[in-house]
Every structure is written in structure tokens, then in C-alpha cells.
C-alpha positions as protocol buffer text, in pm:
chain_id: "A"
residue {
  index: 1
  type: UNK
  ca { x: -107 y: 9901 z: 33 }
}
residue {
  index: 2
  type: UNK
  ca { x: -428 y: 10096 z: -56 }
}
residue {
  index: 3
  type: UNK
  ca { x: -396 y: 10466 z: 27 }
}
residue {
  index: 4
  type: UNK
  ca { x: -734 y: 10464 z: 227 }
}
residue {
  index: 5
  type: UNK
  ca { x: -589 y: 10252 z: 503 }
}
residue {
  index: 6
  type: UNK
  ca { x: -532 y: 10392 z: 835 }
}
residue {
  index: 7
  type: UNK
  ca { x: -300 y: 10405 z: 1126 }
}
residue {
  index: 8
  type: UNK
  ca { x: -446 y: 10204 z: 1417 }
}
residue {
  index: 9
  type: UNK
  ca { x: -339 y: 10263 z: 1780 }
}
residue {
  index: 10
  type: UNK
  ca { x: -401 y: 9989 z: 2035 }
}
residue {
  index: 11
  type: UNK
  ca { x: -479 y: 10147 z: 2378 }
}
residue {
  index: 12
  type: UNK
  ca { x: -272 y: 9931 z: 2619 }
}
residue {
  index: 13
  type: UNK
  ca { x: -174 y: 10177 z: 2889 }
}
residue {
  index: 14
  type: UNK
  ca { x: -451 y: 10124 z: 3154 }
}
residue {
  index: 15
  type: UNK
  ca { x: -397 y: 10043 z: 3509 }
}
residue {
  index: 16
  type: UNK
  ca { x: -649 y: 9751 z: 3511 }
}
residue {
  index: 17
  type: UNK
  ca { x: -792 y: 9836 z: 3858 }
}
residue {
  index: 18
  type: UNK
  ca { x: -1098 y: 9592 z: 3827 }
}
residue {
  index: 19
  type: UNK
  ca { x: -864 y: 9302 z: 3704 }
}
residue {
  index: 20
  type: UNK
  ca { x: -642 y: 9332 z: 4020 }
}
residue {
  index: 21
  type: UNK
  ca { x: -382 y: 9541 z: 3821 }
}
residue {
  index: 22
  type: UNK
  ca { x: -321 y: 9228 z: 3595 }
}
residue {
  index: 23
  type: UNK
  ca { x: -164 y: 9357 z: 3258 }
}
residue {
  index: 24
  type: UNK
  ca { x: -451 y: 9282 z: 3019 }
}
residue {
  index: 25
  type: UNK
  ca { x: -232 y: 9259 z: 2720 }
}
residue {
  index: 26
  type: UNK
  ca { x: -65 y: 8944 z: 2865 }
}
residue {
  index: 27
  type: UNK
  ca { x: -379 y: 8782 z: 2968 }
}
residue {
  index: 28
  type: UNK
  ca { x: -408 y: 8446 z: 2780 }
}
residue {
  index: 29
  type: UNK
  ca { x: -717 y: 8331 z: 2612 }
}
residue {
  index: 30
  type: UNK
  ca { x: -721 y: 7991 z: 2421 }
}
residue {
  index: 31
  type: UNK
  ca { x: -343 y: 7992 z: 2444 }
}
residue {
  index: 32
  type: UNK
  ca { x: -288 y: 8332 z: 2311 }
}
residue {
  index: 33
  type: UNK
  ca { x: -216 y: 8673 z: 2469 }
}
residue {
  index: 34
  type: UNK
  ca { x: -478 y: 8941 z: 2422 }
}
residue {
  index: 35
  type: UNK
  ca { x: -233 y: 9166 z: 2254 }
}
residue {
  index: 36
  type: UNK
  ca { x: -166 y: 8911 z: 1992 }
}
residue {
  index: 37
  type: UNK
  ca { x: -533 y: 8840 z: 1933 }
}
residue {
  index: 38
  type: UNK
  ca { x: -610 y: 9217 z: 1892 }
}
residue {
  index: 39
  type: UNK
  ca { x: -309 y: 9280 z: 1672 }
}
residue {
  index: 40
  type: UNK
  ca { x: -401 y: 8991 z: 1434 }
}
residue {
  index: 41
  type: UNK
  ca { x: -756 y: 9140 z: 1393 }
}
residue {
  index: 42
  type: UNK
  ca { x: -626 y: 9492 z: 1334 }
}
residue {
  index: 43
  type: UNK
  ca { x: -327 y: 9436 z: 1100 }
}
residue {
  index: 44
  type: UNK
  ca { x: -530 y: 9347 z: 797 }
}
residue {
  index: 45
  type: UNK
  ca { x: -726 y: 9670 z: 836 }
}
residue {
  index: 46
  type: UNK
  ca { x: -439 y: 9911 z: 882 }
}
residue {
  index: 47
  type: UNK
  ca { x: -145 y: 10070 z: 704 }
}
residue {
  index: 48
  type: UNK
  ca { x: 37 y: 10070 z: 1041 }
}
residue {
  index: 49
  type: UNK
  ca { x: -49 y: 9959 z: 1398 }
}
residue {
  index: 50
  type: UNK
  ca { x: 111 y: 10120 z: 1687 }
}
residue {
  index: 51
  type: UNK
  ca { x: 75 y: 10054 z: 2057 }
}
residue {
  index: 52
  type: UNK
  ca { x: -16 y: 10335 z: 2291 }
}
residue {
  index: 53
  type: UNK
  ca { x: 130 y: 10213 z: 2622 }
}
residue {
  index: 54
  type: UNK
  ca { x: 454 y: 10145 z: 2804 }
}
residue {
  index: 55
  type: UNK
  ca { x: 579 y: 9839 z: 2595 }
}
residue {
  index: 56
  type: UNK
  ca { x: 557 y: 9676 z: 2260 }
}
residue {
  index: 57
  type: UNK
  ca { x: 484 y: 9337 z: 2439 }
}
residue {
  index: 58
  type: UNK
  ca { x: 739 y: 9174 z: 2223 }
}
residue {
  index: 59
  type: UNK
  ca { x: 531 y: 9246 z: 1904 }
}
residue {
  index: 60
  type: UNK
  ca { x: 794 y: 9450 z: 1723 }
}
residue {
  index: 61
  type: UNK
  ca { x: 523 y: 9726 z: 1688 }
}
residue {
  index: 62
  type: UNK
  ca { x: 615 y: 10096 z: 1743 }
}
residue {
  index: 63
  type: UNK
  ca { x: 536 y: 10207 z: 2103 }
}
residue {
  index: 64
  type: UNK
  ca { x: 382 y: 10555 z: 2154 }
}
residue {
  index: 65
  type: UNK
  ca { x: 421 y: 10607 z: 2537 }
}
residue {
  index: 66
  type: UNK
  ca { x: 210 y: 10871 z: 2718 }
}
residue {
  index: 67
  type: UNK
  ca { x: 382 y: 11206 z: 2777 }
}
residue {
  index: 68
  type: UNK
  ca { x: 405 y: 11420 z: 3088 }
}
residue {
  index: 69
  type: UNK
  ca { x: 174 y: 11713 z: 3157 }
}
residue {
  index: 70
  type: UNK
  ca { x: -114 y: 11565 z: 2968 }
}
residue {
  index: 71
  type: UNK
  ca { x: -457 y: 11449 z: 3068 }
}
residue {
  index: 72
  type: UNK
  ca { x: -460 y: 11103 z: 3240 }
}
residue {
  index: 73
  type: UNK
  ca { x: -618 y: 10782 z: 3129 }
}
residue {
  index: 74
  type: UNK
  ca { x: -693 y: 10688 z: 2770 }
}
residue {
  index: 75
  type: UNK
  ca { x: -720 y: 11043 z: 2653 }
}
residue {
  index: 76
  type: UNK
  ca { x: -339 y: 11073 z: 2727 }
}
residue {
  index: 77
  type: UNK
  ca { x: -289 y: 10799 z: 2483 }
}
residue {
  index: 78
  type: UNK
  ca { x: -501 y: 10962 z: 2217 }
}
residue {
  index: 79
  type: UNK
  ca { x: -299 y: 11280 z: 2257 }
}
residue {
  index: 80
  type: UNK
  ca { x: 25 y: 11105 z: 2238 }
}
residue {
  index: 81
  type: UNK
  ca { x: -69 y: 10916 z: 1926 }
}
residue {
  index: 82
  type: UNK
  ca { x: -182 y: 11256 z: 1773 }
}
residue {
  index: 83
  type: UNK
  ca { x: 159 y: 11412 z: 1833 }
}
residue {
  index: 84
  type: UNK
  ca { x: 341 y: 11092 z: 1718 }
}
residue {
  index: 85
  type: UNK
  ca { x: 120 y: 11114 z: 1403 }
}
residue {
  index: 86
  type: UNK
  ca { x: 230 y: 11477 z: 1338 }
}
residue {
  index: 87
  type: UNK
  ca { x: 586 y: 11374 z: 1341 }
}
residue {
  index: 88
  type: UNK
  ca { x: 571 y: 11041 z: 1164 }
}
residue {
  index: 89
  type: UNK
  ca { x: 253 y: 11032 z: 949 }
}
residue {
  index: 90
  type: UNK
  ca { x: 215 y: 11402 z: 879 }
}
residue {
  index: 91
  type: UNK
  ca { x: -17 y: 11352 z: 577 }
}
residue {
  index: 92
  type: UNK
  ca { x: -267 y: 11144 z: 780 }
}
residue {
  index: 93
  type: UNK
  ca { x: -600 y: 11295 z: 848 }
}
residue {
  index: 94
  type: UNK
  ca { x: -655 y: 11083 z: 1168 }
}
residue {
  index: 95
  type: UNK
  ca { x: -628 y: 10756 z: 1329 }
}
residue {
  index: 96
  type: UNK
  ca { x: -830 y: 10465 z: 1471 }
}
residue {
  index: 97
  type: UNK
  ca { x: -803 y: 10341 z: 1830 }
}
residue {
  index: 98
  type: UNK
  ca { x: -904 y: 10010 z: 1977 }
}
residue {
  index: 99
  type: UNK
  ca { x: -849 y: 9875 z: 2327 }
}
residue {
  index: 100
  type: UNK
  ca { x: -602 y: 9590 z: 2395 }
}
residue {
  index: 101
  type: UNK
  ca { x: -875 y: 9417 z: 2583 }
}
residue {
  index: 102
  type: UNK
  ca { x: -1109 y: 9381 z: 2303 }
}
residue {
  index: 103
  type: UNK
  ca { x: -1066 y: 9038 z: 2172 }
}
residue {
  index: 104
  type: UNK
  ca { x: -1368 y: 9043 z: 1927 }
}
residue {
  index: 105
  type: UNK
  ca { x: -1286 y: 9363 z: 1764 }
}
residue {
  index: 106
  type: UNK
  ca { x: -1479 y: 9383 z: 1446 }
}
residue {
  index: 107
  type: UNK
  ca { x: -1284 y: 9279 z: 1125 }
}
residue {
  index: 108
  type: UNK
  ca { x: -1443 y: 9589 z: 954 }
}
residue {
  index: 109
  type: UNK
  ca { x: -1386 y: 9832 z: 1245 }
}
residue {
  index: 110
  type: UNK
  ca { x: -1165 y: 10074 z: 1058 }
}
residue {
  index: 111
  type: UNK
  ca { x: -1383 y: 10075 z: 736 }
}
residue {
  index: 112
  type: UNK
  ca { x: -1691 y: 10157 z: 936 }
}
residue {
  index: 113
  type: UNK
  ca { x: -1541 y: 10417 z: 1175 }
}
residue {
  index: 114
  type: UNK
  ca { x: -1363 y: 10605 z: 885 }
}
residue {
  index: 115
  type: UNK
  ca { x: -1643 y: 10587 z: 616 }
}
residue {
  index: 116
  type: UNK
  ca { x: -1733 y: 10945 z: 680 }
}
residue {
  index: 117
  type: UNK
  ca { x: -1503 y: 11250 z: 697 }
}
residue {
  index: 118
  type: UNK
  ca { x: -1594 y: 11298 z: 1076 }
}
residue {
  index: 119
  type: UNK
  ca { x: -1448 y: 11164 z: 1400 }
}
residue {
  index: 120
  type: UNK
  ca { x: -1650 y: 10869 z: 1517 }
}
residue {
  index: 121
  type: UNK
  ca { x: -1696 y: 10623 z: 1815 }
}
residue {
  index: 122
  type: UNK
  ca { x: -1849 y: 10276 z: 1828 }
}
residue {
  index: 123
  type: UNK
  ca { x: -2184 y: 10216 z: 1978 }
}
residue {
  index: 124
  type: UNK
  ca { x: -2419 y: 9917 z: 2033 }
}
residue {
  index: 125
  type: UNK
  ca { x: -2738 y: 9838 z: 2218 }
}
residue {
  index: 126
  type: UNK
  ca { x: -2541 y: 9848 z: 2548 }
}
residue {
  index: 127
  type: UNK
  ca { x: -2412 y: 10198 z: 2486 }
}
residue {
  index: 128
  type: UNK
  ca { x: -2112 y: 10400 z: 2356 }
}
residue {
  index: 129
  type: UNK
  ca { x: -1771 y: 10253 z: 2337 }
}
residue {
  index: 130
  type: UNK
  ca { x: -1533 y: 10539 z: 2278 }
}
residue {
  index: 131
  type: UNK
  ca { x: -1218 y: 10334 z: 2301 }
}
residue {
  index: 132
  type: UNK
  ca { x: -1313 y: 10207 z: 1960 }
}
residue {
  index: 133
  type: UNK
  ca { x: -1285 y: 10545 z: 1783 }
}
residue {
  index: 134
  type: UNK
  ca { x: -1171 y: 10725 z: 1483 }
}
residue {
  index: 135
  type: UNK
  ca { x: -1004 y: 11062 z: 1581 }
}
residue {
  index: 136
  type: UNK
  ca { x: -961 y: 11316 z: 1301 }
}
residue {
  index: 137
  type: UNK
  ca { x: -653 y: 11527 z: 1358 }
}
residue {
  index: 138
  type: UNK
  ca { x: -839 y: 11861 z: 1302 }
}
residue {
  index: 139
  type: UNK
  ca { x: -1093 y: 11764 z: 1546 }
}
residue {
  index: 140
  type: UNK
  ca { x: -831 y: 11683 z: 1809 }
}
residue {
  index: 141
  type: UNK
  ca { x: -634 y: 11994 z: 1745 }
}
residue {
  index: 142
  type: UNK
  ca { x: -944 y: 12198 z: 1819 }
}
residue {
  index: 143
  type: UNK
  ca { x: -1041 y: 11981 z: 2130 }
}
residue {
  index: 144
  type: UNK
  ca { x: -716 y: 11946 z: 2314 }
}
residue {
  index: 145
  type: UNK
  ca { x: -653 y: 12315 z: 2392 }
}
residue {
  index: 146
  type: UNK
  ca { x: -980 y: 12286 z: 2603 }
}
residue {
  index: 147
  type: UNK
  ca { x: -843 y: 11997 z: 2813 }
}
residue {
  index: 148
  type: UNK
  ca { x: -629 y: 12087 z: 3122 }
}
residue {
  index: 149
  type: UNK
  ca { x: -311 y: 11892 z: 3188 }
}
residue {
  index: 150
  type: UNK
  ca { x: -348 y: 11636 z: 3455 }
}
residue {
  index: 151
  type: UNK
  ca { x: -738 y: 11617 z: 3412 }
}
residue {
  index: 152
  type: UNK
  ca { x: -925 y: 11296 z: 3416 }
}
residue {
  index: 153
  type: UNK
  ca { x: -1116 y: 11362 z: 3101 }
}
residue {
  index: 154
  type: UNK
  ca { x: -1322 y: 11058 z: 2983 }
}
residue {
  index: 155
  type: UNK
  ca { x: -1284 y: 10956 z: 2616 }
}
residue {
  index: 156
  type: UNK
  ca { x: -1664 y: 11002 z: 2590 }
}
residue {
  index: 157
  type: UNK
  ca { x: -1609 y: 11378 z: 2666 }
}
residue {
  index: 158
  type: UNK
  ca { x: -1325 y: 11397 z: 2416 }
}
residue {
  index: 159
  type: UNK
  ca { x: -1563 y: 11240 z: 2163 }
}
residue {
  index: 160
  type: UNK
  ca { x: -1817 y: 11508 z: 2227 }
}
residue {
  index: 161
  type: UNK
  ca { x: -1552 y: 11790 z: 2208 }
}
residue {
  index: 162
  type: UNK
  ca { x: -1471 y: 11625 z: 1862 }
}
residue {
  index: 163
  type: UNK
  ca { x: -1833 y: 11619 z: 1761 }
}
residue {
  index: 164
  type: UNK
  ca { x: -1791 y: 11255 z: 1696 }
}
residue {
  index: 165
  type: UNK
  ca { x: -2059 y: 11064 z: 1534 }
}
residue {
  index: 166
  type: UNK
  ca { x: -2183 y: 10724 z: 1655 }
}
residue {
  index: 167
  type: UNK
  ca { x: -2122 y: 10415 z: 1437 }
}
residue {
  index: 168
  type: UNK
  ca { x: -2362 y: 10145 z: 1552 }
}
residue {
  index: 169
  type: UNK
  ca { x: -2267 y: 9787 z: 1548 }
}
residue {
  index: 170
  type: UNK
  ca { x: -2538 y: 9521 z: 1584 }
}
residue {
  index: 171
  type: UNK
  ca { x: -2315 y: 9259 z: 1716 }
}
residue {
  index: 172
  type: UNK
  ca { x: -2232 y: 9355 z: 2084 }
}
residue {
  index: 173
  type: UNK
  ca { x: -1925 y: 9142 z: 2074 }
}
residue {
  index: 174
  type: UNK
  ca { x: -1766 y: 9365 z: 1825 }
}
residue {
  index: 175
  type: UNK
  ca { x: -1713 y: 9632 z: 2101 }
}
residue {
  index: 176
  type: UNK
  ca { x: -1673 y: 9405 z: 2392 }
}
residue {
  index: 177
  type: UNK
  ca { x: -1382 y: 9467 z: 2619 }
}
residue {
  index: 178
  type: UNK
  ca { x: -1264 y: 9288 z: 2937 }
}
residue {
  index: 179
  type: UNK
  ca { x: -1326 y: 9498 z: 3238 }
}
residue {
  index: 180
  type: UNK
  ca { x: -1325 y: 9239 z: 3519 }
}
residue {
  index: 181
  type: UNK
  ca { x: -1279 y: 8873 z: 3579 }
}
residue {
  index: 182
  type: UNK
  ca { x: -1631 y: 8790 z: 3478 }
}
residue {
  index: 183
  type: UNK
  ca { x: -1572 y: 8946 z: 3138 }
}
residue {
  index: 184
  type: UNK
  ca { x: -1261 y: 8736 z: 3104 }
}
residue {
  index: 185
  type: UNK
  ca { x: -1442 y: 8414 z: 3194 }
}
residue {
  index: 186
  type: UNK
  ca { x: -1701 y: 8504 z: 2926 }
}
residue {
  index: 187
  type: UNK
  ca { x: -1435 y: 8573 z: 2656 }
}
residue {
  index: 188
  type: UNK
  ca { x: -1249 y: 8246 z: 2748 }
}
residue {
  index: 189
  type: UNK
  ca { x: -1595 y: 8050 z: 2721 }
}
residue {
  index: 190
  type: UNK
  ca { x: -1638 y: 8203 z: 2374 }
}
residue {
  index: 191
  type: UNK
  ca { x: -1287 y: 8155 z: 2234 }
}
residue {
  index: 192
  type: UNK
  ca { x: -1205 y: 7832 z: 2399 }
}
residue {
  index: 193
  type: UNK
  ca { x: -1516 y: 7666 z: 2269 }
}
């Protein structure tokens, strides 16, 4: 495996409030679970894929659960993966994240986010999408002491603390994620023909 490939963490620990608390990882589109669709798109881009969340969803991938006394939300997942990386991949300079509900994740996401020696988040004409990010360990180690435990720090704010650059994607589907039933309907329409 090439040395320039990266660890990718799938963020799969959300509460899915706008989807009636439905576990988005298990939602089926075109006869496949979202977790399987996203894993298949990310595996060729990574040296290792892990799941930041409560379960491996029977994928056999390593699970990195959130830890107590950390910020809430996706930032907790990023912190847990950073700590896991220190223990399991200590030579790594950083890792990439992608959400479990991003069925069209770009097949060159990792390459594009990591092409500069700087943290980065995805962006398109619709705005910033920090769940699609590259998080350098050095940047996270400087940012996390500024984040109080139990806070609801948005990923966008963490990206600012990490001085993350924007990587602009022309295709808005690349950074699309399912936030509500209408998004699910649109994704099904695309993937089911």
C-alpha cells in the first residue's frame, strides 16, 4: 500500500434528529445500506478505514467510540479518532473524516483534502461541509485544549481553530449528506435510477 494513503474515519455517531432518530448507517438505498455504500467509496482511498460511532454495523471495521468528558457531537468523534490514532497509528500526521450519510462521497476525496500540508474541509457552491475534512494531528493538538468538555462545538468552529483551508468541489453531490427525509428521497432517486 502506498505510504501516502491515510486513515479515514466514518462519522457515524449522530442522533439523526431530523430523520426521526433513524440510524442513517442502516438506511437502505438501491438495496444497500448507507454504511456499505460509504465504506466501498472510501476503502480504495485509504490505508485503513475506521468507524467513529457506537458499532461496526457488521462491517468488521475498527470502532472508535466517543469518550466521556469530551465535547458533544461530531467533534467528540474527531477527538476520539485523534486519541485512537496516537495509540494505534503514531506515525500518522492526520486523518480524513467523512459522514456515514454521504452516499456520493468523492472518489478522490482523500487525495484532494490531503494535497497540502494543512488541515482542510470540503466546500462547494452551497457552503462548507466540515464533516468531509482532513485533520492534522498537530492542529488538533493545539485546538482541543481550547475546547471545554461537554461543549457543543460545531465542526466548522473546530476547522477554524485548526486554520483549515477550504477544498472546493464543483460537483455538489460529492459533499451531499442526508439530513432529512427529503434528502433521502433525492438520494434514492439518483441511486435507484
